[in-house]
C-alpha positions, 0 to 999 in steps of 0.5 A: 196579222191581227189577233186577240187573246182572252185572260181570265181565271178558269183553268180547263181543257176540252174538245167541245165541253168541259173535260179536264183542267190544266193549271200551271201554278206560279213558282219561285226558282232562284236558280234561273232568276239571275239569268232571266233578269238579264233577259226580261224586265218582267216575267212569271215562272210556272210549273206545267205537266206538259206530258198530261197536256200532250197526252190529252191533245194526242188523243183528240181530233184535229180541232182542239179547245184548250183552257190553260192557266199559265200563272196569272194568264188564262189562255182560252184557245182553239187549236188547229193541228197542222203538220209542219214536218213533211210526211217523209221527214227524218231527224239526223243526230250527229254522234262521234260514231256517225250520223243516225237517221231517225224517221218521223215518229209523231212526237212533235206536234204543231198547232195554229191558235185562235181565240173564241173572239178572234179572226184568223190565226192568233198564234202558234203552239209547238208541243213535244216531250217536256217541251211547250213553246209558242205565243198568243196575242191579245189586243196587240200584246203578245204573250210568249211561253217557253221552257226555262231550260232554254236559258238555264241548262239545269232548269227543271223540265216542267218550268216555263217562262211566261212573258209579254213580248214588251218585257224582253230587254232590248239588246242594241248590240245585236243585228243582222250581218247583211249590211256589213257583208252585202258587198261580198259574196253573200249576195247571189244570183237568182235561182231558176224560176217557175212562174206557174204557181197556185194561190199557195206555194210551199217550200221545204226547209232544212234545219241544222243545230250545232253542238252549242245548241244541243248543250242547252236544248238537249233532246228537245233541240229538234222540237225547239227549232221546229217551234221557232219555225212554227212561230216564223210560219205566222209571218209567212202564211197570209202576208204575201200575194200567195200564202207561203207554206213552210215544211220541214224536211229534215233536222240535223243536231250535233250531239258532240264536238266531233260531229259538229261541222262548225266546231272551232268556227267563231266567225259568223261569216265563216259559219255561213260559208261552212253551212254552204259547203257542209250542206251542199256536200250532203250534210242534210242526208239527201233531204229536199229543201229550198232553203236552210237555217243553221242554228248556233249560240255562239254569237251574242253581240254584233251580227247574230244572223247572216244569209245569202240574198235571193238564193231560195232553191239555189246552191246558196239557199242558206242562212245562219241564226244565233240564239243570243239568249233572248225571248221567242219573239226576237228569235222568230223575228231573226229567222223570218228576217234571214229567210227574207234575205233568202227570198231576195230582200235586203234591209228596210231603213234603220230604226223602222218598225219592220221585220227587215229592219237591220236590228233585231226588233221583234217586229211582226210587220213586213214593209210594202217593198219587202212584201212586193219583193218576196211575193214576186221572188217566191212565186218564181222559184222552181223548187216550190210546190203547191200547198197541201190543200191545192186542187182538192175539195175544201176542208171544213173548219170553223170557230165561234167567237165564244162557245160558252154563251151567257144569257141574256147579256151576251147571247150572240155568237159570231161564227167564222169560217176557217175552211181551207181549200177555197170553198165557194159556198157554205151551208150552216145548221144551228140547232137552238139558234136564230136563225137555225140555218145560214148560207153566209160565210160568217153568220151571226147567230142568236141563242136564247135558250139554255142548253148545249147545241151542235153546229154543222158546216158544209163547204163546197168548191169545184172539187167537192164538199166537206162537212164538219159537226162540232158536237155540243159546241155551243153551251148556253148558260146563265151568267154567274152572280157574285154576292155575299155578306159578312160579319166581323167581330174583332179580327174574325170575319164570317161570310154568307155566300149569296151568289147564284149559278156558280160552279167554283168560288175563289175568295181573296181576303185582301191580305194575301190569303184565299179560300175556295170554300163556299162560306169560309171564315177568316181571321185577319192578323192586323187591323186594316181596310181590306178589299175582299173579292168573291170570284164566282165561276161557271161556264160563262166565266168569272164574275167578281164582287169586291167589298171593302171590309174594315177590321178594327180592334180596340186600341190602347193609348200609352206614353212615357217621358224622358223626364217628369221633373225639372227646372223651368224651362223644362224640355220633355221628350215624349214617347208614344207607346200606344198599341200599333192599331192606333193611327190618329193621335191628339196630345194635350200638354197644359202648360207646355209649348206647343200645348197640343200635337197631332203627331204620333211622336210629338216634338220636344215640349217646353214648359217655361213656367213652374207648375204641376201639369197633366198630360193627355193622349187620345189615340184613335183608329177607325172605330175606337178611341182610347184616352190616357191621362196622367194627372200631375205627370210633369212637375216644373220647378223654378229658381226661388224668389226670396221675399219677406215682410215683418210686423211692427215690433212689439217691444223687442219682438218682431214677427217675420212673414216669409213671402218667398215663392218656390223655395224648399228651405230657408236661412234667416240672418237677423243682423244680430249674429242670430239665425233661423231655418224656420219658415216664419220665425219670430225674433226678440232683439236685445234692445233698440236699434237698426238691424239688417235682416237677410232671408235666403230662399233655396230650392233645387234650382238655386238660391236668392236672397232678400235684405231688409232693415228693421228698427226696434224703437222705444216701447209703444203700445196700441190697444182699445176696448168697447162696452159691447161687441154685439148689436143690431143695425144700426149699432152705435159703438163707443171705442175706448183707446187704451194705448200707451206712449202714443201721441196720435192715432189712426183708426180704421173701421171697415163697415163703420161710419165713419170708416176712419178716425184720428180721435182718441175715443171715436164713436162709430155707427154700423148700419150693415149686418156682418162681422168687422175688423177694427185697427188702431195704429198708435204713433209716437214720432216715427214709431208705430204700433198697430193692433187689429182685432179680427171680426171684433164687431158683430152687427146683426139685422132683422131676418129676411124670410124666404121660401119655395115649395114643390107640390107632389099630389097633396104633399108640399115640400118647403125649402127655406131660403131665408137669411139671418134667422135663428128660429122658424115658425111655419103656419100651413094655413090649415091650423097646423104648424112646424118649427123645422127649417124646411118641413114637408106638409100633407094637406088633407083637402084640396084648396088654396092655402095661405102659408106663413113663415115667421123667422126670428133672431136677436134683432126681431121677427119677420113674417112672409105670407105666400099662397100655396095651391094644392089640387090633385088636378088643376082647376081650369077656366078662361075668358075672352075680351070679346065673344063676337068679332068681325072676320079679321079681328083678334080675340084675347084669351085670358086664363083663369085656371088655378095658380098651380098650373104650369102647362097650357094647351089651347085648341082654338077652332077657326083661329090662327094659331089653331093651337097655343101653349102660352098662358094668354094667347092672342088669336086671329079669326079670318073667316066668319062662323061659330067656333069652339075652344078647348083649354087643357092645363097641367100641374105637377099632379095631373091635368084637366080641361074645359071645352066651351062649345060655340064660344066665339062668333065671327061675323062676315066683314060684309055685316060688320059696321064701318069703323071710321077714325072718329073722336072718342069720348073722354072717359075719366076713371074716378080716383085716378087723380090725373089731369088730362092735358089739353086736346088729349083724350083719356080712354080706359075702354080702348086698352086691355091688360092681360092678365090682370091681376098678374105677377108683373109680366103682362101684355097690352092690347090696343083696340085701335092700333096707335101710329106715331111716337108713344110714351108708356108710363107706369106710376104708383097710386100717388103718381110716382113714375116707376117705368117709362119707355118710348116707342119712337114712331113704331106701330103699337098694336100689342106689347108685352111688359116685364115689371116683375121687379116691382113689389106687390101692389096696384099701379096705373099704366098710361099710354100717351100718343099724339092724339090719345091718352089711355089709362088702365089700372092693374094689380101685381101679386106675388 
């Protein structure tokens, strides 16, 4: 059999429309888990109110629709009730007082299961008081459900186990006993046969349960063995040549050891023999049966089933099955297998995937040989009868692959005829469908309009007809739309539900919590990235929208260290104390090794050198960054280095200079039994001689020492004087030596000329301003006496005036950048003055003013004159090198605006570029025409512009004269004083300089480009060469020069090529 199964989330029960919801919630039960864990690799425990479902099914018709959620599995099922129990069925209860017969009471109901999208019977359901048992298949995966008390006796009655067939742990120790016993008496002759059979044959089945079964199943024993047989029926209904219908005629249940025919029997072979003798002796109370199964729980390994072979309808028509503590699929397989032996088939090959393989493998598949053997044998049995539908009018029944239709994505419904009794014609009516009627057996109908519609089927055969109408069977709905927005502040999330067509809503916040509110608010316990689901459900089903929500709160960086001070190499272990919502870390350890780390807890950091070091930790999460810096956190000491120097003795006094490193205390031994703990002591010796001086340097890391010898010689004096220590450069100083007891001298004059001397009384000239030391070493043999007079000579120079200005409207702020000045006199060019260092001045009129700064010191006065331009708005004007050009020529624009301009915007009609912000643009005109030019300039106060209409005339190339490359006339510029070399032309009109005058930065424009080696030479008026550059064969059309280093003045620019010499005068202003 092949069938499918739907898993979803909506939970309800109905016949034709939604009526009532049934939900079995997942529960925890520690009582049953130890046992179930030995049976299943995975399962769910759910709690179901079976009585409510039972009552609902009892009150409805043969065809039922059931939406039931068992834990995480939603079963959307069509149920078709059939009666597995014969009409004259009776229950036999064995008691110590005898057997009590109970007639059929309708308590046990059996159903065939289909799903909305499946063909044929998809599963089986048996329901009774506190009993819910069966299976369903989805895409080849079987899902079983059964009461937990079948595994653990004291389990709650409403507790069900839900599991996949593949979750049942394989018990390799169990098998059928046929192979062990096939050579003995459990293979019998065929019973009497009957070759005349209809397309469906029925066999009565008797079932017996010993006391071991009753001990576990209790009052549900008869329902349980009925449920197993109902599952077995799915292996016999359409697999063979003729369908085999199984009908239970009686069930025997031993409720005590005294009433148990198998009490004391613990061997399966003897168990089967007892079954034969007990049953043939009237054990089944006179009920008719073609085969019988005796259930027990005694055999849990080895042979768990045994049957007579080929004995249906005969005296040996019996088998034994043991409930060995497994899932319902294996029990179905076991009983179907043993009944297969009764129907005259042995075993398939070991390890084969068939029902008749020797081991209990949970298979639903018959092998081809077993189908042939069982079909032939069943059709020949004399006790078989026709099925309940044989020789009568058909019974109409059908199903749809879906009864809730979602327009427009899934608006086609496949109807499947499920009628019994062999109909030969079909007449369908589909209100609201397209087509609205059909004579096909299994029509495909399209629904396009929302609504709830009936479906009617009339079936006919030679015995008559039947009609069935499923009222309000097809529900055409619009599929729900799941959509939402959210807003997160800290860890609080607010939702906005934008869904459509929903009936119910299920929010899953990604942290294990849910809500069914329309727009819930939710607070997360921790930062993180959560998948937030909104499941929107209506009759079409459930639609889910998932959005990743990032919850991030402000983190905090923090740390500590096991030690913060010690000796090199210092090892420090840091501990990260940052808040738990930090997930990225950057450590910085200046002076440490390693110096950085990205680990949460960094490795041990080694500080190899002395110092005081900061530590920085940056902690981040998805949104925030926190930084903690501990300045001077780590202090590393090292063993001290003892060292000292000493000055030459002054008489018997020596000044000692301690140059030790990293010491905290000192101990001096002067070699004459005297000592000191001062850092830089001075010591007077008793008289001349050689002394050994020892300095010990101490800190917490250890002690080192430095030993030196000092000598006290006979008295030697060094000194000098000058007439005057202050003068202006060049300053000549006559030194007078006043040393005593010296025979030679060594003078040092930093900044002087000469810088050294051995004369007794040298004369030194100082040309550079500054303050200079003078050192004299008086020498007498090996004895030396040195005298240094710090900043003894002061040399001043003429002051250097300098200033800058900043203009705001008519107020000018002057900044004095002069050097060496003592006093200042400003003349602002408007008959006003100031003696402030950096004054500001308000001009009462606009204009260009010559501002003078005079700066004075003891050496004299210097003056600087600069022009300051004050305009509320700048003056604007410009010119060009040519008003009329040929198409394809360049025009040089020259700015003549006021000097306070600091921003230019040229708008040049017809030119390339069309706009420019440089002061002196060079523009190409490609097309003939007459063009306008606009210049806008700005200073610090504002802006102004000038427009020159029809300023540039560009002539078409057709109208331009030819310009052959002919010799030019020699044009001499009077007063240049420059001689033309032979064969070289001197042409002043073939080169332009823009601007001219300029501030030292300007551009050269050639009327005719020069190709070849070219020299650019700049000279002053008397011919001194100040600048020289070679072009090395480059194409010279234009070039910018930066000569801002030259002082203000007039210069000549000479361009020498292989054929021409061009000369132009230009002026630099400052």
